[in-house]
C-alpha positions, 0 to 999 in steps of 0.5 A, spaced: 499 499 500 501 507 499 501 512 504 498 518 502 503 524 505 499 529 510 498 535 506 501 542 508 497 547 510 498 551 504 495 546 500 489 545 505 488 552 503 488 552 496 484 546 496 479 550 500 479 556 496 478 552 490 472 549 493 470 556 496 470 559 489 466 552 485 460 553 490 460 560 490 460 559 481 454 554 484 450 558 488 451 564 484 448 560 478 443 557 482 440 564 484 440 566 478 436 561 475 431 561 482 430 569 479 429 567 472 424 562 474 420 567 479 420 571 474 418 567 469 411 565 474 410 572 475 409 573 467 405 568 467 400 571 472 400 577 469 397 574 463 393 569 466 390 576 470 389 579 464 386 574 460 381 572 465 379 579 465 378 579 458 374 572 458 370 575 464 369 582 460 366 578 454 362 574 458 358 580 461 358 582 453 354 576 452 350 576 457 348 583 455 347 581 448 343 575 450 338 579 454 337 585 449 335 579 444 331 576 448 328 583 449 327 585 442 324 577 440 319 578 446 317 585 444 316 583 436 311 577 438 307 582 442 307 586 436 305 581 432 300 579 437 298 585 437 296 587 431 293 579 429 289 581 436 286 588 432 284 585 425 
C-alpha cells in the first residue's frame, strides 16, 4: 500500500479556496436560475390575470347582448300578437 503524505497547510488553504470558489459560483448560478423562474412565474401570473379579465368582460358583454336579443324578440312577439288581435 502506498501511504499518503499529510498535506501542508498551504495545500489545505489552496484546496479550500478552490472549493469555496466552486461553491460560490454554484450558488450564484442557482440564485440566477431561481430569479429567472420567479420572473417567468410573475409574467405568467400577469398574463393569466389579463386573460381572465378579458374573458370575464367578454362573458358580461355576451350576457348583455343575449338579454337585449331576448327583449327584442319578446317585444316583436308582443307587437305581432297585438296586430293579430286588432284585425
